[in-house]
VMD Tcl script that draws the C-alpha trace (Angstrom):
set ca {
  {-27.05 12.62 -15.02}
  {-23.82 14.29 -14.40}
  {-22.55 16.78 -16.85}
  {-19.51 18.63 -17.24}
  {-19.76 22.35 -17.03}
  {-22.55 22.39 -14.87}
  {-24.61 25.60 -15.04}
  {-24.01 28.01 -12.16}
  {-20.90 27.91 -10.53}
  {-22.41 28.15 -7.15}
  {-23.58 24.46 -7.56}
  {-19.87 23.10 -8.21}
  {-18.91 24.50 -4.65}
  {-21.14 22.37 -2.69}
  {-20.47 19.34 -0.83}
  {-23.40 17.65 -2.64}
  {-21.83 18.61 -6.07}
  {-18.31 16.59 -4.81}
  {-20.43 13.66 -3.58}
  {-22.45 13.39 -6.73}
  {-19.33 13.58 -8.95}
  {-17.26 11.21 -6.77}
  {-20.31 8.71 -6.96}
  {-20.53 9.13 -10.70}
  {-16.93 8.25 -11.10}
  {-17.32 5.09 -8.81}
  {-20.36 3.92 -10.89}
  {-18.95 4.69 -14.46}
  {-15.20 5.70 -14.88}
  {-16.29 7.71 -18.10}
  {-13.66 10.43 -18.82}
  {-16.47 13.25 -18.68}
  {-17.44 12.34 -15.15}
  {-13.78 12.46 -14.21}
  {-13.78 15.87 -15.99}
  {-16.89 16.98 -13.85}
  {-15.14 15.61 -10.83}
  {-11.95 17.92 -11.56}
  {-14.29 20.78 -11.99}
  {-15.73 20.46 -8.75}
  {-12.38 20.42 -6.94}
  {-11.07 23.39 -9.48}
  {-14.32 25.74 -8.43}
  {-13.80 26.17 -4.85}
  {-10.02 26.63 -5.38}
  {-8.56 23.15 -4.58}
  {-6.43 23.30 -7.78}
  {-4.01 20.67 -6.59}
  {-6.83 18.02 -6.70}
  {-8.09 19.24 -10.16}
  {-4.48 19.00 -11.51}
  {-3.89 15.47 -10.06}
  {-7.39 14.21 -11.59}
  {-6.36 15.81 -14.92}
  {-2.71 14.16 -14.72}
  {-4.37 10.64 -13.86}
  {-6.92 10.98 -16.77}
  {-4.17 11.98 -19.36}
  {-1.94 8.83 -18.49}
  {-5.21 6.90 -19.40}
  {-6.54 9.01 -22.32}
  {-3.55 10.61 -23.71}
  {-4.12 13.85 -25.74}
  {-7.80 14.07 -24.25}
  {-8.75 17.72 -24.91}
  {-10.97 17.81 -21.89}
  {-8.06 17.07 -19.50}
  {-5.56 19.25 -21.64}
  {-7.60 22.24 -21.27}
  {-8.76 21.91 -17.60}
  {-5.21 21.41 -16.80}
  {-4.27 24.55 -18.64}
  {-6.97 26.66 -16.64}
  {-5.52 25.25 -13.28}
  {-2.07 26.28 -14.29}
  {-3.16 29.77 -15.06}
  {-4.82 30.31 -11.76}
  {-3.19 32.85 -9.76}
  {-1.77 30.48 -7.21}
  {2.09 29.95 -7.55}
  {2.18 26.85 -9.84}
  {5.37 25.65 -8.30}
  {3.29 25.08 -5.21}
  {0.86 22.92 -7.02}
  {3.51 20.82 -9.43}
}
mol new
graphics top color blue
foreach p $ca { graphics top sphere $p radius 0.5 }
foreach p [lrange $ca 0 end-1] q [lrange $ca 1 end] { graphics top cylinder $p $q radius 0.2 }
display resetview
């Protein structure tokens, strides 16, 4: 079972975590699984992909706090927001 906010950020940085999150989204396009996928990309500094996922999900689920909060976290990263948007 995939869960958003898995314990231990080191688990999110692994290729296996990305594989599992992608597979979960393929099997069940549940917003919680997309949130997990966005977190997996966010954790190892792939902020652009995390933001892209959040934006796509907000188009389908307007106002969904999971994605609004994650998008906000991505924007607050020390990287230049101009480069990401």
